[in-house]
C-alpha positions as CSV (number, residue, x, y, z in Angstrom):
1,M,-18.4,-7.6,-23.0
2,T,-14.9,-7.9,-24.6
3,T,-11.9,-9.0,-23.1
4,E,-10.2,-5.9,-23.9
5,L,-13.4,-3.9,-23.2
6,D,-13.3,-5.5,-19.6
7,A,-9.6,-5.0,-18.9
8,A,-9.8,-1.3,-19.5
9,I,-12.6,-1.2,-17.1
10,T,-11.3,-3.0,-14.7
11,R,-7.8,-1.0,-14.6
12,A,-10.1,2.5,-15.1
13,F,-11.3,1.7,-11.6
14,R,-8.1,0.2,-10.1
15,E,-6.0,3.4,-11.5
16,E,-8.4,6.4,-11.0
17,S,-10.5,5.1,-8.4
18,G,-8.4,6.7,-5.6
19,Q,-8.9,10.1,-7.4
20,V,-12.2,10.1,-8.5
21,I,-13.1,9.7,-4.7
22,A,-10.9,11.9,-3.2
23,T,-12.0,14.8,-5.4
24,L,-15.7,13.8,-4.7
25,I,-15.1,14.0,-1.2
26,R,-13.8,17.4,-1.3
27,V,-16.3,18.3,-3.1
28,T,-19.4,16.9,-1.2
29,G,-17.6,16.1,2.1
30,D,-20.0,13.0,2.3
31,W,-17.9,9.8,2.5
32,D,-20.8,7.4,2.1
33,L,-22.2,9.8,-0.7
34,A,-18.9,9.9,-2.5
35,E,-18.1,6.3,-2.2
36,E,-21.8,5.5,-3.6
37,C,-21.9,7.9,-6.4
38,L,-18.4,6.1,-7.6
39,Q,-19.8,2.7,-7.7
40,E,-23.0,4.6,-9.7
41,A,-20.3,5.6,-12.3
42,F,-18.9,2.4,-12.3
43,A,-21.9,0.5,-13.2
44,L,-22.7,3.6,-15.7
45,A,-19.5,2.8,-17.4
46,L,-20.6,-0.7,-17.6
47,R,-23.8,0.1,-19.9
48,T,-22.5,2.7,-21.9
49,W,-18.6,2.4,-22.5
50,P,-19.5,-1.1,-24.5
51,R,-21.4,1.1,-27.2
52,D,-19.9,4.3,-26.8
53,G,-16.0,3.0,-26.2
54,V,-13.6,3.9,-23.7
55,P,-12.8,7.6,-23.2
56,A,-9.9,9.4,-24.0
57,K,-9.6,9.9,-20.1
58,P,-11.3,7.5,-17.9
59,G,-10.8,9.5,-14.9
60,A,-11.9,12.4,-15.6
61,W,-14.7,10.8,-17.5
62,L,-15.8,9.1,-14.1
63,T,-15.1,12.1,-12.0
64,T,-17.3,13.8,-14.2
65,A,-20.2,10.7,-14.0
66,A,-19.9,10.6,-10.1
67,R,-20.2,14.5,-9.9
68,N,-23.3,14.5,-11.5
69,R,-24.5,11.9,-9.1
70,A,-23.8,14.0,-6.5
71,T,-25.9,16.8,-7.8
72,D,-28.7,14.7,-8.7
73,R,-28.6,12.8,-5.5
74,I,-28.6,16.8,-3.2
75,R,-31.1,18.0,-5.0
76,R,-33.6,15.0,-4.8
77,E,-33.1,15.4,-0.9
78,A,-32.9,19.3,-0.6
79,V,-34.3,20.4,2.1
80,G,-34.1,24.7,1.5
81,A,-31.9,27.3,0.0
82,A,-28.8,25.8,1.3
83,K,-28.5,22.2,-0.1
84,L,-29.8,23.8,-3.5
85,R,-26.7,25.9,-3.3
86,E,-24.7,22.8,-2.0
87,A,-25.8,21.2,-5.4
88,A,-24.6,24.0,-7.4
89,E,-21.3,24.4,-6.6
90,L,-20.9,20.4,-7.2
91,N,-21.3,21.5,-11.0
92,V,-18.0,24.0,-10.5
93,T,-15.3,22.9,-12.3
94,A,-12.6,24.8,-11.2
95,E,-9.7,23.9,-9.2
96,P,-9.8,23.9,-5.6
97,E,-8.0,26.9,-3.9
98,R,-4.9,26.0,-2.1
99,D,-5.2,25.2,2.1
100,E,-1.9,27.4,3.8
101,S,-0.2,24.7,3.5
102,G,0.1,25.3,0.0
103,V,-0.5,21.7,-1.3
104,H,-3.1,21.2,-4.2
105,D,-3.3,17.6,-4.3
106,D,-7.2,16.0,-3.3
107,R,-5.3,12.2,-2.1
108,L,-2.9,13.8,0.3
109,R,-5.4,16.2,1.5
110,L,-7.3,12.6,2.4
111,I,-4.5,10.8,3.8
112,F,-4.1,13.8,6.0
113,T,-7.7,13.8,6.9
114,C,-7.5,9.9,7.2
115,C,-5.0,10.3,9.7
116,H,-6.2,13.0,12.3
117,P,-5.1,12.5,15.9
118,A,-8.7,12.2,16.7
119,L,-9.2,9.2,15.1
120,P,-8.6,5.7,16.1
121,L,-5.3,4.1,15.0
122,E,-7.4,1.4,13.3
123,G,-9.5,3.3,11.8
124,Q,-6.9,5.8,10.1
125,V,-5.1,2.8,8.4
126,A,-8.7,0.9,7.0
127,L,-9.9,4.3,6.1
128,A,-7.3,4.7,4.3
129,L,-7.1,1.9,2.5
130,R,-10.5,1.8,1.6
131,T,-11.0,5.2,-0.2
132,L,-7.0,4.9,-1.6
133,A,-6.3,1.9,-2.4
134,G,-9.7,0.4,-3.5
135,L,-9.8,-2.5,-0.9
136,T,-13.0,-4.3,-0.4
137,T,-14.1,-4.1,3.4
138,A,-13.5,-7.6,3.7
139,E,-9.9,-7.6,1.9
140,I,-9.1,-4.9,4.6
141,A,-10.9,-7.4,7.2
142,R,-8.5,-10.2,6.4
143,A,-5.9,-7.8,6.4
144,F,-6.5,-6.6,10.3
145,L,-8.0,-10.3,10.7
146,V,-10.8,-9.5,12.2
147,S,-14.6,-10.5,10.5
148,E,-15.9,-8.4,7.4
149,A,-18.7,-7.6,10.0
150,T,-16.7,-6.3,12.1
151,M,-14.2,-4.2,9.6
152,S,-17.7,-2.6,8.4
153,Q,-18.6,-1.5,11.9
154,R,-14.9,-0.1,12.3
155,L,-15.0,1.8,8.7
156,V,-18.8,3.3,9.9
157,R,-18.1,4.8,12.8
158,V,-14.0,6.2,12.0
159,K,-16.6,7.8,8.4
160,R,-18.9,8.9,11.6
161,K,-16.1,10.7,14.0
162,I,-15.0,12.7,10.9
163,R,-18.3,13.8,10.3
164,T,-19.7,14.8,13.4
165,A,-16.1,16.2,14.7
166,G,-16.0,18.6,11.8
167,I,-12.5,16.9,10.8
168,P,-11.6,19.2,8.2
169,Y,-10.3,17.9,4.4
170,R,-7.1,19.5,4.4
171,V,-3.0,19.6,4.9
172,P,-3.0,21.1,7.9
173,P,-0.5,23.8,8.7
174,A,3.2,23.9,8.7
175,E,3.2,23.7,13.0
176,L,0.6,20.8,12.8
177,L,2.3,18.9,10.5
178,P,4.6,16.6,13.1
179,E,1.3,15.2,15.4
180,R,0.5,13.7,12.1
181,T,3.6,12.6,10.0
182,A,4.0,9.3,11.4
183,A,0.9,7.8,10.6
184,V,0.9,9.7,7.4
185,L,4.5,8.0,6.2
186,G,2.7,4.8,7.6
187,M,-0.7,5.2,5.4
188,L,2.4,5.8,2.7
189,Y,4.1,2.9,3.1
190,L,0.8,0.5,3.3
191,L,-0.2,2.6,0.1
192,F,2.9,1.5,-1.6
193,N,3.0,-2.0,-0.1
194,E,-0.7,-3.1,-1.8
195,G,0.9,-2.1,-4.8
196,Y,4.3,-3.8,-4.3
197,S,2.6,-7.2,-3.0
198,A,-1.0,-7.2,-2.9
199,S,-2.6,-9.0,-0.2
200,A,-5.1,-10.9,-2.5
201,G,-6.1,-11.5,-5.9
202,T,-5.3,-12.7,-9.1
203,D,-1.7,-10.1,-9.5
204,L,1.2,-9.9,-7.0
205,L,1.1,-6.5,-8.2
206,R,-0.6,-3.5,-8.5
207,P,2.1,-0.5,-9.8
208,D,-1.0,2.1,-10.3
209,L,-1.2,1.8,-6.5
210,S,3.0,1.6,-6.2
211,A,3.3,4.5,-8.3
212,E,0.8,6.9,-6.5
213,A,2.5,6.1,-3.5
214,I,6.0,7.4,-4.2
215,R,4.0,10.5,-5.9
216,L,2.4,11.6,-2.5
217,T,5.3,11.0,-0.8
218,R,7.8,12.8,-3.3
219,L,5.1,15.7,-2.6
220,L,5.4,14.9,1.5
221,A,8.9,15.3,0.7
222,D,8.4,18.7,-1.2
223,L,6.1,19.9,1.7
224,M,8.5,18.7,4.8
225,P,12.3,18.7,3.4
226,G,14.1,18.5,6.2
227,E,12.3,15.3,7.8
228,P,15.1,12.3,7.5
229,E,12.3,10.1,7.8
230,V,10.4,11.7,4.9
231,L,14.0,11.3,2.9
232,G,13.9,7.5,4.0
233,L,10.6,6.2,3.4
234,L,11.2,8.2,-0.4
235,A,14.3,6.7,-0.9
236,L,12.7,2.8,0.6
237,V,10.3,2.9,-1.7
238,L,12.2,3.9,-4.7
239,L,14.7,1.0,-3.5
240,H,11.9,-1.0,-3.7
241,D,10.4,-0.1,-6.7
242,A,13.9,-0.3,-8.4
243,R,13.2,-4.5,-8.7
244,R,9.5,-4.3,-9.2
245,S,9.7,-5.9,-13.0
246,T,11.7,-8.6,-12.0
247,R,9.4,-10.2,-8.9
248,V,6.8,-12.1,-11.4
249,D,8.1,-14.3,-14.3
250,G,6.0,-14.4,-17.5
251,E,3.2,-16.5,-16.5
252,G,3.0,-14.1,-13.5
253,S,4.7,-16.1,-10.7
254,L,6.7,-15.2,-7.9
255,V,10.5,-14.6,-8.6
256,S,12.5,-15.2,-5.1
257,L,15.1,-12.2,-4.5
258,E,18.1,-14.9,-5.3
259,D,17.0,-16.1,-9.3
260,Q,15.8,-12.0,-10.2
261,D,17.8,-10.8,-12.8
262,R,19.8,-7.8,-11.5
263,G,20.8,-6.4,-14.7
264,R,16.7,-5.4,-15.4
265,W,16.6,-3.7,-11.8
266,N,15.7,-0.2,-12.1
267,T,19.1,1.9,-11.8
268,A,18.4,5.5,-12.3
269,E,16.2,4.6,-8.8
270,I,19.0,2.8,-7.3
271,A,20.8,5.8,-7.5
272,E,18.3,8.2,-6.3
273,G,17.0,6.2,-3.5
274,T,20.5,5.8,-2.6
275,E,21.2,9.3,-2.3
276,L,18.1,10.2,-0.5
277,L,19.3,7.8,2.4
278,E,22.7,9.4,2.4
279,S,21.0,12.6,2.9
280,A,18.6,11.6,5.6
281,L,21.4,9.4,7.7
282,R,23.6,13.1,7.4
283,R,21.5,14.7,10.0
284,G,21.7,11.9,12.7
285,V,18.1,11.4,13.4
286,P,18.2,7.5,12.6
287,G,14.4,6.1,12.5
288,Q,12.7,2.9,11.0
289,Y,12.2,4.0,7.4
290,Q,16.0,5.0,7.0
291,I,17.2,1.4,8.5
292,Q,14.9,0.1,6.1
293,A,15.8,1.8,3.2
294,A,19.3,1.0,4.0
295,I,18.0,-2.4,4.3
296,A,17.2,-2.1,1.0
297,A,20.0,-0.6,-0.2
298,C,22.4,-3.3,0.8
299,H,20.2,-5.8,-1.7
300,A,19.7,-3.5,-4.4
301,T,24.0,-2.7,-4.5
302,A,24.5,-6.7,-4.5
303,A,25.7,-6.9,-7.6
304,H,24.8,-10.7,-7.4
305,A,23.2,-12.4,-4.9
306,S,26.4,-14.3,-3.4
307,E,27.6,-10.6,-2.9
308,T,24.7,-9.6,-0.3
309,D,26.4,-8.4,3.2
310,W,23.4,-10.7,5.0
311,A,25.2,-10.1,8.4
312,Q,24.8,-6.3,7.7
313,I,21.5,-6.6,7.1
314,A,20.8,-9.0,9.9
315,A,22.4,-6.4,12.1
316,L,20.0,-3.6,10.3
317,Y,17.3,-5.8,11.7
318,G,18.3,-6.3,15.2
319,E,18.5,-1.9,15.3
320,L,14.9,-1.8,13.7
321,L,13.4,-4.1,16.3
322,R,14.3,-1.0,18.7
323,F,11.8,0.9,16.8
324,V,9.6,-1.4,15.6
325,P,9.3,-4.3,18.1
326,S,7.2,-6.3,15.7
327,P,7.1,-10.5,15.3
328,V,7.4,-9.2,11.9
329,V,11.1,-7.7,11.8
330,E,11.8,-10.7,14.0
331,L,10.9,-12.9,11.1
332,N,13.2,-10.9,8.7
333,R,15.9,-11.1,11.0
334,A,15.7,-14.9,11.4
335,V,15.7,-15.0,7.6
336,A,19.0,-12.9,7.2
337,V,20.6,-15.0,10.7
338,A,20.0,-17.9,8.4
339,M,21.6,-16.2,5.3
340,A,24.9,-15.4,7.3
341,E,25.0,-18.0,10.1
342,G,23.5,-20.9,7.9
343,P,19.7,-22.2,7.7
344,E,19.7,-24.0,11.5
345,A,20.8,-20.6,13.0
346,G,17.7,-19.3,11.5
347,L,15.2,-22.1,12.1
348,V,16.0,-22.0,15.7
349,L,14.6,-18.0,15.9
350,V,11.8,-18.7,13.3
351,D,10.2,-21.6,15.8
352,K,10.8,-19.2,18.6
353,L,8.1,-17.1,16.9
354,A,5.5,-20.2,16.1
355,G,2.2,-18.9,17.6
356,S,2.9,-15.0,17.4
357,L,1.8,-14.4,14.0
358,P,-1.8,-16.4,12.8
359,G,-2.8,-16.0,9.5
360,Y,0.3,-15.0,8.2
361,H,1.9,-16.9,5.4
362,L,5.2,-15.8,5.2
363,L,5.8,-17.5,8.5
364,P,4.9,-21.4,7.3
365,A,6.6,-20.4,4.0
366,T,9.9,-19.1,5.4
367,R,10.1,-22.4,8.0
368,A,9.7,-24.7,4.7
369,D,12.3,-23.0,3.3
370,L,14.7,-23.2,6.0
371,L,13.9,-27.0,6.5
372,R,14.2,-27.8,2.8
373,R,17.5,-26.2,3.1
374,L,18.5,-28.5,5.7
375,G,16.9,-32.0,4.2
376,R,14.0,-32.0,6.4
377,L,11.4,-32.6,3.3
378,D,8.8,-34.1,5.1
379,E,8.2,-31.3,7.0
380,A,9.4,-28.9,4.5
381,A,6.3,-30.4,2.2
382,G,4.1,-29.8,5.7
383,A,5.1,-26.2,6.0
384,Y,4.6,-25.2,1.9
385,R,1.3,-26.7,2.7
386,E,0.3,-24.8,5.8
387,A,1.9,-21.5,3.7
388,L,0.0,-22.2,0.5
389,A,-3.7,-22.5,2.8
390,L,-3.1,-18.9,3.8
391,A,-1.3,-17.3,0.9
392,G,-3.6,-14.4,-0.5
393,T,-2.5,-13.9,-4.3
394,D,-2.3,-16.2,-7.3
395,A,1.1,-15.4,-7.7
396,E,2.4,-16.4,-4.3
397,R,0.3,-19.8,-4.5
398,A,1.8,-20.4,-7.6
399,Y,5.4,-19.8,-6.4
400,L,4.4,-21.9,-3.2
401,S,2.9,-25.0,-5.4
402,G,6.2,-25.1,-7.2
403,K,8.4,-25.6,-3.9
404,L,6.6,-27.9,-2.6
405,A,6.3,-30.0,-6.3
406,E,10.3,-29.8,-6.1
407,I,10.1,-31.7,-2.8
408,S,7.7,-33.6,-3.4
């Protein structure tokens, strides 16, 4: 297989698998069957695309191939007329009817299915990452700091719950939206973050996932136009995405925020994100996504790194802790304090987090940076080595290796 063909198939899997599996789940109602048929469709692509070439619409080709596999499987396992009718319906190519929400998007339906209140929260997140982001069970297990076997069992249980409880594959009516809003927003933000800063792999960025998260958040904003946290999330992802192209250099290494070329930031996304944030804040109902968007706006609107209002950012992180009391937010606040008041003040806060974020490489990476700025180079080197051992992507490892080499 040529390198170009290999890249095309890899790109098709990353960019199209979420849509394909969402469609398959809609038409089959069977999560396991959908995943198996998706894998069979990609196996067929590996056999036939080298001979026939990459199709003009890889997603449509894969959907058709997977749908045909599902039809064959159902026919082989058919017992009675009902199963045969089900198999016949899979070959109907008409678009699905809109549900009472008016939303006609398989992936948004899938997110609402994953976020049903009858499902455990960790199961909701894991299932969405598995199906929408295409993460492997091992990658999801790493994100949750559990074994692969434990995560596999968790995924099996949540899919069984969907099946046995008869949880519908649809966006709920308007009166039921509020009970799932928080979970759906969290899921969309996780999807965006996996594209903006991948948890593992060769590349730090997965633009396909970021773009899909932005698209789905826009759909949700259309569905819930008066919800300030939906507007806040849309503002947040746009303000982050505005910096995406400057986050890695030509060799794929991570570029720190202070070293990014701000002239290449997407000014249209910054303007839209800022306007959305102002619209959300005018509603007078603050929330975690609006606060995070305000932090992102402080960065995005500073013409130079030296003009960043770190004191304001530290204050916003303090406010965010009221909504999200987590050690990750504490770590981010420590960074802002270090920038506003000096590395010693930040290091005091970072050291208080010792042991609270096992496996999270940014804790030792932050500590290493502060120690380096204080001239405590031996300690900094040890912290960089600890962060290197935990980093999940090649881009992050390259960045940390470079910092370690500078002080060694």
